[in-house]
N, C-alpha and C positions, 0 to 999 in steps of 0.2 A: 487298406487296399491289399487284398490277398493276391496270391500268385496268379490265379486265373483272371482277376481283374486287371492286373498289370499287363498280362499278355494281351488282353482285349485293347488296352490303351495303346500298346505297342503296335498292334495290327492296324489301328486306325490313325497312327501317327502320320504327320506330314513332315517328312525328314528332308534335309537338303540333299540334292543330287550328289552322289559319291564323286562324280567328276565335276571339276570347276574350271573356270577360265583362269589360267595362271596370271594373265594381265590384270584381272580384277583383284586377285590376291596381292599382286605387286602394287596396284593403286591403293589398296587398303593399307598396306605397310607404309607406303609413302605418306599417306594422310596421317597415320599414327605418328610418324616422326615430325610432321609439320606442327603437331600440337606443342612441341617444345618451344616454338616461336610464337604460337597463337593458341593459348589454352582454351579459347572459346570454341575451338573446333572439336573438342572432345565429345560433345553430345552427338554430333553427326557421325563421328568415328565409332562411337559405341553402338549406334544404330546399325551401322554396316557390319560391325563385329558380331552383334547378336544374330543378324540374319545369316552371316557366314557360318557360324558355329551351329545354328539351328536353335533359336530361342526367341522369346517374346520381348526380352529386355536384357540390359546389361548395366553394370555399374563398376566404378572405381571407388573403393571404400576402405576404411580402416577400422580396426577394433582394438580396444584397450583391455587387456586381460585383468589388470588390477582393479580398474574402475568398473568393469563390465559394461562398457558403453562404447560408442563408436560414432562415425559420421560418414556420409557419402560426399565425395568430392564432385563426381560427375556421374550422371546416370541417363538412361533412356528406357522408356517403356514401363517405368515403375509408378504405380498409383501413388500420388503424393500423400494421401491419407494413410495408406499402409506403410509407406516409407517412414513417416513420422511415428506411426504406431510401433514400428519395429524398434527404433532407438529409444522410444519412451518406455516401452514395456517388454517387448519380446526378445530383445537381444540377450537378456538374461536367461531366456527359456530355449534359445536356439541350441538344439543338441549337436549341431555341427561345429560350434565355436571351438570346443576343446580340441577337436581333430585339426582344425585349421591352424591352431597355434603351434603344433609341432609337425605340420606338413612340410615336405621339402619344397624349396623355392622352385618355381616354374612348373611344378608337377600338377597336371589337371586332376582335380579331386571332385567326386560326386558323392551323393548321400550314401550310396551302397559301399563306398570305400571306407566309410566312417562307422557305419552301424547297419544292422539288419533293416531292410526297408519296411518289413512288417512291424518292427519295433518303432520305426520312425513315424508311421501313420497312427500309432497309438498315442503319440505325444500331444500335449496341449498345444504346442507350437504349430504342429501340423493342422490340428483341428480348427484353431482359431485364426491362424495367420496365413498358412500355405493354401489350404483347401478352398477357403472363400474366394481366393483370387484365381482359382482354376490351375494353379501351379502343381507340378509333380516332382520336379527335381531342380538341382542347381549345380552347375559345374564351374569350379573356380580354381584359381591358382594364386599362391602367395608370391608377391612381387618383392617384398622386403620385410624384414622382421627385426625387432629389437628385443630386449629382455622383457618388455611389457606390452608391446603392440605389434600389429601386423598390418601391412598394406596389401590389398587384394584386388583382383579383377575377376568378375564372375558373370555368367550368363544364366538367366532364368528360363527353365523349360516349362512350357504350358502342356496341358493334357494332349493337345493336338501334335506336339512334338515328341511326346513319349519320354521315357526315362533316358538318361545319358547313355549313349552307346559308344562303340569303338570309333565310329566316324566323327562324333562330336569331340571325343578326346583327341583324335588326330588333328582336327582343325584347330582346337585350342593350342596344341603344341606348335602349330605353324605360326600363330600370331602372338602368343604370350611373351616370348623373348623380346619381341619388338616393342610391345606395350611396356614391358618392364624397363627397357632401355630409355624409352621416351619419358616415363614417369621419374626415373632416377635422375636423368639429366635435367628434366623440367624443374625439379626441386631447386637446382642451382640458380635458375634464372629468377625465381621469386617473381616480383612485380617489375623488375628492371626493364624487361622487354617493352612494357607499356610506356615506360617513362623515357626510354632512350630514343634519340632521333633516328639512329641508324643501327644496323645489325652490329657493326664494328663497335659502336658506343656501348651496346649491350654487352658484348664480349669483354671489352676492356673494363667494364664496371663490375665484373664478377670477382668474387673472392677466390674462387677455384682457379687453378692454373688451366690455361687453354692454349692449344697450339693447332693451327690449321696446317694440314700437310697434303701433298699430292699423293697419287697412288703409289709412288716410289718411296714415300716417307720423307720427302724433302720439305723442310719448314718454309712456309710461305707467309705466315703471320703468327704472332703470339701476343697475348695480352700481358699486362704488367706482371701478374702472378705467374704466368707461364714462363716469361723471361727469367724471373727470379729462380724458378725451379731448374731451368736449363743451366743458368750461370753457376748455381750451387753444384751441379753435376753429381748429386748423390743418387738420384734415381733415373734421371734423364739428362742427356747432354747433346750438344751439336757436334757432329763430326763431318766436316766438309759440307755443311749445310743440311745434312741428314739428321733426323731425330733418332737418337740411339739410346736404348735402355741399358742401364748398368749391368743387369743380369742378362746373360747370353740367351737363355731360353725365352725370357720375356721379350727380348729384342726380336728373336725369330718369330714369335707370335705376333708382334706388332707389324712386322713386314707383311705377314699373311693377311692381317686385318686390314691394313691400308690398301693392299692390292684388291681385296674383296670389295672394299668400299667403292673403289673405282668402277666396279662392275654393276653397281646399283644397290638399292636398299635391301632387297630380298637376299642378296648374295652373302650378307653378313651373318645371317642366322643368329646363333647364340654367341658368336665371336665378339669380343670387345665389350662385354658387359661385366662390370665389377672385376676388372683384371687387377690382381694384387701386385703391388710394387713395394719392395723393401729397400730402405735406405741404408747407408753405411752404419748408422747407429741403431739398426733394427727398427727405425721408425717406419710405420706401415701406411701406405697410401693406396688409393683405389682409383682406377682409370676407367672411363667410359668413352666409347667411340661413336660419334654421330655421323652418318654418311651425308654428304652434301651434293649429291649428283642428280637429285630430282626434287620435285615439289617446290614449295616456297623457299627451301634451303638452297636451291640451285643458284639463285642470284648471288648469295654469299660465296658459293663455290666458284662461280665464274669470275666474280670480282677479284678473288684472290688466287685463281687457278688451283683451287683446293678440292680434294676428293673427300676429305673427312676432317672433323674437328675432334681432337683428343682433349677430354676434360680430366683433370687430376686434382684430387683433394685428399687431405689426411683421412684415414679410415677411422670410423668410430669403433670403439672396443666392442666386439661382438660377445655379449654375455647372455647365454641362454637363460630363460626364465626358470624359476624353481620348479614349476609344474612340468615344463618341458624335460628337465633333467629327471624328475621323478618318473614321468611317463616312459622315458627311454631306459632308465635304470631297471625298472621293474617290468618292462615290456607290457605296459597297460594299453588296452584299446582306448580309442577316443571316448567311448561311452563309459568305460571304467574310470577314466580320468575325470570325466564330467561328474560322475557320482561322487568321487573322492572330493572334488572341489565343493560340491554341495554339502557333503557331510561336515567339512570344515567350517563352511559359512552358515549353514542352516541348522544342522543338528541331527535329530533322530530320523529314523526311516520314514514314518508317516509324513513328517514335515518335508523331507527331501522329495518324496513321491509327489506331494502337492506342488512343491516349487518347480519340479521338472515336468510336471504334467504327465506322469507315467504311473503305472500300477505299483502298489506296495510290493507285490511279489517280484516285479522286475527289479526294483531297487535291492531287494534281499538277495536276488540271484547275483547281481553285480557286486554286492557287498561281500558275499562269500568268496568270489573270485579275487577281490582285493585282499582279503585276509590271507588267502592261499599264496598269492604272488608276493606279498610284502612280508610274510612271516609274522603277521600280527593276529590277535584274536579278539580285540575290542575296538570299538569306534574311537575311544580315547587314545589308543595306540596310534591310530591313523592320524589323528590330529597332531600328536607329538612328532610323528614322522615328518609331516608337512612343515611343521614349525622348525624342525632341525634343518631341513633343506632351504628354508627361507632365511636362515641366519646368515649374514654376509660372510662370517668367518668360516662357514662350513666348506670343507674341501670338496 
């Protein structure tokens, strides 16, 4: 699809109105948070999220860099045949994957942010998986990442929606932080919510520490793990019934977050997601705040006169992947990083071109840039470079 073709698509696009009803956005955010208690709601939430951003479908999914595979947790509007085909075959050919692995968390990313669109439509992935479905673009955001995997939310754009534009990005930024919060807190619940008789039973059964607080930060309930954290007093403590953080700046942030939670779901914005807490012995914890003033969560809030639930757990060690480190160290583009991965795993230029579904000349162009940026002259040197970064003892 050349420039003039893309312009024609854009002119015929059916885009969402630039103005929207704030109450509908608030309702969508509230429904996002209700998935924490009932994950069967995700399909309907994704349908509304897709329509809000401007797309034909949406998904919550994860990808594994090492195994080059992944899975969809929840989705709407995706053809089951193509969904299965993607993870059986095309996940390895997706030119966007390399860029997703070192994209910033919460940042909306479209195809044009990762590679030339003209180059994208030349790929086998586009010809065999994207185009047959009538799709033209995909806007996504990383919700969480580890050394080998990423969790993402994304919206598929059909030809009638056109390529991802500023309005779609703006709408993504409005909802992604809330989706991220719901996904991260939802992981703590596992299947306990379905097994417990009441919301309180669910909370008390969590391994993570949990405190229910009012808008002023007063503790109104805590589970066993939450009481243990408060009694230890290393990161959080009780002072006259108020939940107080050991660190003064964190405590000020918590006051603001609890007050915002009392004003409704949308008021929180990006506040209270993955808030870092450090104990006396430099033990690191992470906190997430879930508002309890609307939706299905309102019952729990009313029962305990609480405005928010604070969840605290030990933080996993954040170790960037070797490829993410290489990409940032040598300032590689997502496409260059993708070619580098293929050279290590597949071999010669013709084989890499076949594997990626692009022209040999395209691979040679990116290979030349890789040599220039890394200071190497042979493919064997690139393989050695990657092996060095993959060694656990490499600094």
